[in-house]
N, C-alpha and C positions, 0 to 999 in steps of 0.2 A: 888393344882394340883402340883406333881414334876416331873420337867424334859419334859415338854410336846412335841408332835411332832409338827414341824414346817412345813408346806404344803408351799412351795416357788411355786409360777404360775408366768411362764415366756411367755409373748405371743410375738411372733418376727413375723415381716414382713418385709423382705428384709432388716433386720438390722445386717445379719451374720458377717460382718466386727467388730462390735462391742460385737457381743457375746457372747466369749471366754472371755475378760476382765470381763463381766458380770457375767459370770458364777465362773471365780476365785476369784472374792468379795463375790459370797455365799460359796463357798469352803473355804477361809480364815476366816468364823465367829468362835467365839471361843466359839460360842454355837454349840452343834454338832448335838443334834437329828433334822434332818431334812431332806425332802427329797425334789427334786427338778422335777418339772415337767414343761418342755419348749412344747409351743405348736405354731407349723410353721403353721402360717395361709397361706398357700398356696405360699409360697416365692419364686421367681422367680431368686435369685443370689445363691451364693455359701452357703448355710447357712448349706444346708444338707452333704457340705465338711466339713466344721469347729468344725461344731458338734462331728464330730466323734470320738474325741479323750476322749470326755468325756461320752460316750454313758454306759460307764458301770456303772456312780452314779449317772444317770437321768433317768427320765421316759419322753422320747422323742415320741411324735404325730405330725403327719402331718395331716393338712385337706384342704379341696378346701376352697379359699378365700372367709369368710365370715363377716370381719372385726373385729375390737378388744374386742367388746363386745363377738362374737361369739366362739372367741379364749379365753377371761378369763371365760366364762363358760365351755367350756371346760374342763378346767384346773379346776375349781372349782368341774366337777363330780366326777374328779379322786383322787382329793386331802382325804386322810386320816385321815389329822392332827386336834389337837386340836384347831388351829389356822392355819389361811390363811397367807401367807405375799406377796403381790405383787410385782411385779420387772419388769419393761420395759426392753426390751432387748438391751435398749442403754445406762442405768443409773447402777449407783455402790452404793455400802454399804459397809460404814466402818465395820471391823473387828467384833465391839463389838455392832452392831445394832440391830441382834436378841438379845442377852442376857439382855441388858439393856431392851428393849421392853418387854421381856417374865416375867421379874422381876417387871416390871411396872404394866403389866396387872394381875400380882397374886397379886397384891396391890391393885386393883381397879377391882373387879369382876364382878362390875355392868355396867361396859364402855364396849358398844359396837364396840368403835373404838381407840385405840391407835395411836396418830401421832406425831411424831418426827420434831427436824427442820434438814438442813443442806442448801447445797450451790448450785448455778447454776455455770455450769462450761461450757467453752467452749475446743477446742485444746491450747488455749494460755495462759489462765487465768482466775481467778473464774469473774464471770460477773454479781453475786449476792449475799449478804453475808446471807442471810437468802430464806428458802422457808415457812414460816412460817409468814403470814400477816393478816392486819387487827387489829381489836378492841380487838379480843382474844389473837393475838400474842403479841399485846403492850401491854395487861395486864399481860402475863405470861412475857414478857421480864422486864417490870416493878417491877415485885413482885422479891421478895428475893426468894420464893421457885423455885425449877426446873419442876414442872408439875402444872397445874391447871385441875379440871373435873368438869363439870358443862354440863346442858342442854344449846345448843346453835343453835338451831334449829332456830330461828330468824336471829343469827349471819350468819347461811349458806346463808342467803337469798341475803345478800352483796357478795355472791361468795368469791373465791381467798383466803381463810383462807391457804387451803391444795395445793402444787402447784403441787404435782405429786404422783402417787399411790404408789411409793417406800416407801413413809414415814410412810404408814401404817399398822396396824398388827388387824388383824380382827380374834375374837374369833370365834370358830364354831357354837355356838350358834345364832350369828348375822347371819352368812349367812344362818341358817338352817331358821331362821324367816323372815330375810330381800326378801330371794330368791336368783334370778339369776342377772346379770348385764342387764339393759334397752337396747334396742336400738337405743341409740344413739350415737352420736360423743363423748359428753361428759358424755358418762357414768358414770364415778367416778364421778363427779357433783352429778349426778341422786342420787347414791349411800349413796353421803355422807347425800344430803338432807334426805334422807329415813332414812338412820338411826338417825341421830340427830332429827327426828320425834319422836323416840320411846324411844331412850336410852340417857345417858351423854357420853359424849365424854373426853376422855384424852388426852389432848398434852402435850410434854415436850419438852426441851428446847436445849437437847442434838444435837449436828450436827452431824448424823451421816449419811445422804444421799448427795451423789452427783448427781444431775438431769444435765442429757448432752444436751446442747444446740448444735444446728446443724439447719442449713439454710433449710434442705429440709425436716426435720420433718414434722410431723403430722399437727404442728402449724405453721410451716412456719415461712419467714423469719419475727425477731424480730419486724422490722417496720411494721407488717400486722397484728401479733398476737393477738391485742384486739378485731381487727374485727372479725376473726376466731372465737376466744374464747367466744366473746359478742355473734356473731349469735350463736353458739352452747348451748351455755347456755340459750337462750330466750325460744328454744324449751323446754329443762327441766323445766325451771321456770311456763312456762305455763300448762305444763302436770303436775305440782305437785302442783297446785292451785286446785283438786277437793281432796286433802287430807288435806286439811286446813281446820279447822274452822273459822267463819266470820270473826276475829280479824286478825289473819294469812291471809287468803286472802287479807284482807286491805292491811299489812304492804307487802306482796308479789306484787301484782297489783303495789304499787307504786315502787318498786326496779325495776318492769319492766318496769313501765315509766321511769323511771332514766338512765335504761341501754339502752332504745332505744334513749334518746335524748342525752346521750352521745356518743353514736355508730354513730350517725347521725352528730353529732356536729365535731367527729372525723374524719369522712367522708368525711364532707364537709372540713373541713381544709387542709386535706390529699389531696383531690381532688386539692383545689387552689395551693398548693405548690409543690407537687411532681408529681399526676398521676389522672388526671381527669375521667378517663376511668375505672381504678379500682375502684373510689370512686363510680361511678355510679351503677358499678357490685353488689358492698357491700348494697348499698341504696336498690338495685333491691331484692337483696335477703331477706333484713330485712323486704322489704313491703310482704314477703311471709310468712311471721312470723305471720304475721295478728294481730303484735300488734302497738296501737297508731299509724296507717297506715297515717291518717292526716300529722302528725310531719313528718312523713318519705316525703313523696309526698312535702309537703313543702320544705325541704331542697334539696331533688333531683332536684324539679324544679330548684331554685335557684342557685345549682351549673353548670347549665347549661345556665342558661341568664347572659345578657356582665352587667358587673359594669354599673354604680354604685347599680344596681336592688339587686344584689345577695347580696353587702355587707348590703345593708337596712333590708332585709329580716332578715341576719344573729344577727345583732346588735337587733331586735326585739325578737328574740329569747334568747338571751342572757338577754334581760331582764324581757322575762317570766321565767328564769331558778332563776331569782335572787328574783322574786317570789316565785317559789316553795320551794326554801330554806329558806324564812322568815316563811312559813306554815308547813313545813317540815323538821326540822333542823337536822343536821348526828345525 
């Protein structure tokens, strides 16, 4: 396929102040055969004013606020491209992002997803040097090759390989086969799991994405991000169990256990050191996911009783975690 059309789908909700810079990063692409679809998911800020200078070169639609999945699905329905590139309204691409990924996709036609590296930044500095994480990223960075392709379904059970959708390029055939985004807060993680179940995925080390951190984002302040993410992905992991075979369900159930355990411990520690009220709220919400509820209940009870009782309970659970690591090593 020569010179394929790329549909760039940008969902925005009250992020108008960042949107012009994001659009400029698309317009500046060295690869020129693209269309931009911006879906305004019921913004109440000045997005409609800031978008006006770009209306001649984009498709702009407004809808009643329905959430990120709804906005992305609306964009997918309008997309005419051979590939879909997702971009949040506050993130940025380097000029060569599409050109490099189109070439890699052409060399890996069997892949269901192409994902690049990048950095996280705020208004002052770079806050993280990589957006690819986990064992797959380690294998890529340790290799002399610039890319790695394989079946990584089990690797995604541990989450966290891809930090943001702006890193990805999706072939049209994938979208047609996998379908729309699920109605989850972590709908991108759900999409990666569904993709990895059926297709190989290509990761490449080019740093092409700038993922913006700001405390008012959907993920919240960095000190609470892990709680937000873990609560969101637990719902996705539980929902994904029915798609797995018996062995995969065993692996995924163990990762659910680990996620519940880690989140409970993090909340316990956060409550002791920073904010007990918020920690109890996290543990209460964690109970609502209905995963390993006894563990969560014990941590929730422990954090609300006096010393030295809750410290004793904490040490008991640390011992249990060591036992689990012995039987289920990383």
